N, C-alpha and C positions, 0 to 999 in steps of 0.2 A: 504494500500500500504506500502511496506517495504521502509526503508530509502535507497536512491540510494548510500549511502556511506557504505552500509553493506558488500559489496563484494570487494575482491581484483580485481584489474584491471591491464592491461598491457600497458605500454608505450614503444613501440618498443620491445626490448628484456629484459625489466625490469618489473618484477612483483611488483606492488606497493600496499602496505597496505593502506586502506582508512584513517587510523590514520594520515598519512602524510599530508592529506588535512584538517582533522577536528580538530586535536589537535592545540591549541594555545600555542605558546612557544617563549620566549625571555630570553636568559641568563641574570641573575642578579648577577654579581660578588660581588656587595656590600653586598648581602645577603648570597650567598652560599660560597663565598671566594674560588671558584675553587675546590670544594671537589671531582669532578670527576677525578682529577689527583692523588688523594691520597686514594680513596676508591676502594674497589673491591679486588679480589684475583688473578688477572692476569694483565699483561700489555696490552697496546693498540695493536690491530692487525696491522701488517706491511707486506709489500711485500718485496721481495728480493731487488727490485730496491730502495725502500725507505730505506732499511737497509744500502745500499751503500751510499745513499744521507746523511743519519745520520752520518755514519762514516766519510764522507768528511767534515762534519760540526763540528765534535767532538772537534777539537782543538780550534775552535772559542768559543764554549760554555763551555769548560771544567772548567774554573774558576768559572762559575755560579753554578756548581753542588756541592752537599754536599760531604763531605769526604766519607760517606757511599756509596753514589751513584758511586763515582769514583772507590771505591774498588770493587763494584759489576761488573762494566764495565770491570775493569782490569781482573777480574776472568772469566767472561762468555761472555763478549762482550755487544753490545748495544741491542741485542735481543736474545730470546731463544724460544724453542718450548714448549708450555704448555701441560697440561695433555690431552687436546682435539686434540693435534697435530697441533695447529695453531702457526704460527710465531708471537711473540708479543714482545713489548719492555721490557727490563729488569726492574725488580722492586726491591725495598728495603724493607726489613722487611715483605715480603709477601703481600705488598699492594701499596706502593708509587712508582710511575713511576720514574725512575732514572733521568729524565729530568725535574722534578719538581724544581722550584725555587720560591722564595718568594719576594713580593714587596708590601709594604703598607698593610701587613697582608693578602694578597691574594696569593693563589697558582697559579703560572703561568707556562707556558711551556718555558723552556730555549731556545728551538729551535725556537719557534715562536717569542719570544722577540728579539732574534738575527736577525731574518729575518726582523722584523719591524724596527729594528735599521739599516738596510742596510748592515749588516755584512755577511749574507749568502743568497743564492738563494733558499733555501729549507724552506718551511713554517713549516710543521709538518706532521705526517702521516695523510692521508686522513680520516682514521677511526676516528681520534680525531676531525678533522674539521667538519665531518658529524654528530658527536654525538649530540642529542640522536637518530639519524637514524643509523641503523646498516645494513650492506650489507651482504647478503648470496649468495655465488657463487654456482650455481647449475650445472656448467659445460655446455659444448656445446654453450658457449657464452651467456647463460642466467643467470640472477641473480635476487635477490629480495631485496627490501628495506622495513624495518619495523621500527616502533617507539618503542624504549625501555623505558618503564615507570620505573622511579627510584625515590624513596622517596626524595633523596637529591635535585631533580630538582623541588620541589613543588613551590619554589619562581619563577622559570622561567615560570612555567605554569600560575601562578597568574599574572605575568607581561605580558605574552602573551595575556591573557584574557583582561587585562586592555587596551592593545594596539590593540586588535583584530587582532593579527598577526599570521597567520597560520604557522605551522612548515616549510612547503615547501618554504614559502617566507622568513622566517628568515634564512634558510640555502641555499638561492639562490646561493651564491658564491661557496661554496663547492660542491653543487649538479651540478653546471655548470662545475666546475673543474673536477669532477669525470665522468660525463656522456656527457658533451658537451652542447653548447648553444642551438642547435637545439632540443636536447632531452628535455632540461628544458623548452623551449618555448612550446613544445608539451604537457608537463605535465601541464603547466598553462592553455592551451587550454582545456584540459580534465577537469581540476578543474572548469573552467568557465562554461563548458557545464553541468557538474554534478550539479553545484550550480543553474544553470538555470532550470534544470529538477526538482530539489528539490523544487524550488520556485513555479513552475507550479503545482506540486502535492499538495502543501499546499493551 
């Protein structure tokens, strides 16, 4: 019998990769120091609405940004269209997100830090909150979510294994924010059902 987690399944209008259920994951900032904010060759995907939210919060976080980041924003704004045609946050030096700031040796998001300090009402782009889950829009109201495996997250996978924490449970809050509580509850029901089916097969 094949593993019941082998195939993509659907929760309402969202195609879900089985990795979302099987991968164990828990960010470990003490180990990775927030490398996902400064690695890569493009910014974080953003929507037009998020771009406006970021612009509204810009004055609040401006002093937390590096001089280089401020210069990039002055020149091209908080976001740009990358080579794939996606709207993404502006970056510095071909990799660092302009909203990267540092605290106790860790890379943090200036937007999120401002939100957690009660200074703004915008957390950060949902694509950042959902990482390492990535969302692909297929049009017609349908999208897919997939796990992005990245070497810099090896410590997060190790910690997730130690805690036995599935990715979809680790990202409960952003998944709920993106798709709604009813959708997330349904995802959990599907996960429980598949887990039960797998146990019966064994």
